Wavefront OBJ file of the C-alpha trace (Angstrom):
o trace
v 1.580 -8.194 14.033
v 0.233 -11.670 13.401
v -3.528 -12.046 13.172
v -5.060 -14.960 14.985
v -8.538 -16.393 14.828
v -9.694 -18.510 17.710
v -11.592 -21.578 16.623
v -14.602 -22.377 18.802
v -16.288 -25.695 19.626
v -20.016 -25.362 20.357
v -21.293 -28.118 22.594
v -24.931 -27.031 22.908
v -27.457 -24.513 21.515
v -27.022 -22.084 24.480
v -23.459 -21.383 23.409
v -24.435 -20.274 19.873
v -25.096 -16.630 20.796
v -21.840 -16.321 22.711
v -19.953 -17.920 19.875
v -21.458 -15.574 17.255
v -20.692 -12.509 19.416
v -17.115 -13.675 19.943
v -16.708 -14.369 16.257
v -17.957 -10.944 15.359
v -15.554 -9.324 17.799
v -12.631 -11.327 16.334
v -13.540 -10.296 12.734
v -13.886 -6.623 13.854
v -10.367 -6.696 15.327
v -8.859 -8.362 12.272
v -10.525 -5.880 9.847
v -9.387 -2.949 11.961
v -5.782 -4.113 11.750
v -6.089 -4.718 7.982
v -7.613 -1.239 7.409
v -4.505 0.336 8.930
v -2.175 -1.542 6.637
v -0.168 0.721 4.313
v -0.847 -1.550 1.357
v -4.548 -1.114 1.892
v -4.452 2.644 2.482
v -1.897 3.231 -0.299
v -2.504 4.547 -3.801
v -1.975 2.453 -6.919
v -1.123 4.413 -10.079
v -1.182 2.609 -13.377
v 0.707 3.232 -16.610
v 3.141 5.842 -15.249
v 6.005 6.538 -17.554
v 9.286 7.279 -15.777
v 12.597 8.079 -17.399
v 16.169 8.604 -16.456
v 15.526 12.277 -15.910
v 13.363 13.572 -13.036
v 9.663 12.733 -13.568
v 7.073 14.522 -11.371
v 4.502 12.004 -10.211
v 1.318 12.942 -8.323
v 0.758 10.240 -5.668
v -1.984 12.207 -3.930
v -1.496 10.519 -0.557
v -1.898 13.707 1.469
v 1.371 12.884 3.325
v 4.948 12.269 2.237
v 5.227 8.861 0.613
v 6.847 6.323 2.981
v 7.800 4.157 0.012
v 6.591 2.602 -3.177
v 6.365 -0.776 -4.897
v 6.951 -0.824 -8.656
v 5.040 -3.495 -10.659
v 4.850 -4.368 -14.362
v 8.559 -3.992 -14.846
v 9.611 -4.964 -18.379
v 13.373 -4.788 -17.771
v 15.989 -4.801 -15.042
v 16.018 -1.216 -13.735
v 15.577 0.623 -10.490
v 13.103 3.417 -9.677
v 14.313 5.945 -7.113
v 13.445 9.311 -5.762
v 15.266 12.260 -7.323
v 16.006 14.779 -4.597
v 18.079 17.070 -6.826
v 14.786 18.801 -7.889
v 12.757 20.974 -5.503
v 9.460 19.296 -4.775
v 6.394 21.709 -4.805
v 4.409 19.633 -2.318
v 5.794 16.341 -1.032
v 2.403 15.407 0.427
v 1.020 15.213 -3.136
v 3.999 14.775 -5.491
v 7.320 12.978 -5.742
v 10.110 13.176 -8.338
v 11.119 9.724 -9.511
v 13.623 8.523 -12.067
v 14.941 5.231 -13.377
v 18.476 3.952 -13.263
v 18.425 3.906 -17.107
v 15.942 4.286 -19.933
v 12.225 5.137 -19.948
v 9.612 2.674 -18.807
v 5.857 2.501 -18.161
v 5.077 0.853 -14.839
v 2.436 0.597 -12.114
v 3.388 1.996 -8.656
v 1.842 1.430 -5.291
v 2.607 4.368 -3.071
v 2.448 3.858 0.705
l 1 2 3 4 5 6 7 8 9 10 11 12 13 14 15 16 17 18 19 20 21 22 23 24 25 26 27 28 29 30 31 32 33 34 35 36 37 38 39 40 41 42 43 44 45 46 47 48 49 50 51 52 53 54 55 56 57 58 59 60 61 62 63 64 65 66 67 68 69 70 71 72 73 74 75 76 77 78 79 80 81 82 83 84 85 86 87 88 89 90 91 92 93 94 95 96 97 98 99 100 101 102 103 104 105 106 107 108 109 110
């Protein structure tokens, strides 16, 4: 959903109050949309070491992670969910592993 902000032209002093009220309403609507964004409501974990064997990571979202963004990568590798291990509570934890090697990364869970 694209966010739009309507620019207003104020011709006289009587329009100032209406313009301020309209601007406040526009800002409220934009902030409401932003607050629902997964990247805003997600959890960023720093300095998580993940290896090529299943690594239990506590994301703490309170719901099953919809996805994740890995940052601070120091090499060309993939991080993926390991579903071969039984997860004790998918609303709090996820098993991750790398395609090869062990790396320390930051992960944004959404």
